[in-house]
N, C-alpha and C positions, 0 to 999 in steps of 0.2 A: 433526478430521481431514477431509480431502477424499477422498471415496471414488472408486473407479475410474471410474464413470460421469461424475462431476463433473470429474475430471482429463481425461477424453477430451473432454468438452464444452469445457473451457478450451482445450485444444490445437486443437480444430476451430474454435472462435471466433477464436482468434488467427491461425490459418492463413487464415481467410476475411478477417479485417481486413487482413492483409498483402497478400493478393491484391487487395484494394480500395484499397490504399495509405492505410490509416487508421492513426491513432495511438490507443493504448489506455491508459486509466487503470484499474488494478486496484483494486477496493474489496473489503475483507474485514473480517469482524468481528475475527478474531485476527491478530496480526502474523505475517509470513511469514519474516523474516530474523533470525537471531541478532544480538544486541547492539542491536537497535532497541527492545528491551524486555527484561524479565526472561525467562529461559528457560521458566519455568512458564507464561507467557502465550502462547508460540508454538503454531502449529498443530502437531499431533502429527507429521504427515508433511510438514513444511515443505520438506524436501529434494526431494520429488517435485514440489511446486509450483515451487520455485526452478529445477529442471531445465527445466521447460517455459518459464518466464518468460525464462530465459537463452537458450533457443533462439530466442526472438522479441525479443531485446533491442533490435533496431532499430525496433520499433514500440511497445514498452511505455514510456510516458513516465514513469510512477511507479506506486507501489502505496501505497494509503492504508488504514489500519486503526484500530481502536479497542482495546477490551478491556483494555489496559494503561493504567490510568487516569492515570498520571503522564506519558504521552506518550514520544516518543523518535524518533530519526532514525538512519538508517544508509544509506550508499550502497554498493551491492554492488560490490566491487573487480573481480569477474569480468565483470559485465555493464554496469556504470555506472548501473543502475536505482536511482532514489531510492525509499527506503522510509520513509514517515512515519507514525508512530502519533500520533493526535491525543489531546490531553488530554480528560478527561471533565468535563462540566459539573458533575456531582454532587460533584466534589472541590473545587470553588470555594466559598469562604465568602461569604455575602451581604455586601455587595451586588454582588460580582464576578460577571459573566456571562461564561462562557467559550464561545467558538465561533470558527469560522474561515470564510473565503471562499477558494475556489480559483479564480483567474482563469486561463483557458486562452487562450494566445496561440499563433499559428502556430509560434513558435520557443521558447516557454518556458511554464512554469507559475509563477504567483506565488501564494503562500499569505499571506493577510492574517489573522493571528490576533488575537483580542481576549480580554481577561481573562487567564486563565492559559495561554492557547495562544499561544506566541510563535514 
């Protein structure tokens, strides 16, 4: 779970980024949105985090997470934010090496996955 001081930090950081006309990518260990992974893997208070991200949907480009080793994806219908859970390298059998690159362009993100990360 994300505690209240962290939630306030997130809100203040996003507010500052919006003021500075910046785009933001959220990185978290646990997935934030249902159906991007199994429910057991989600942050306990994902709704609190989602409420904040939706408030700043115009600057949040995407949210990336791990924890759910098989990976997953969901686009939030309410905000349009992309939520991607990356596959874990430890789930790949040798000689497969699993990893990804995220290329940031001014108008899009491109994920280039290798191994079991497609």
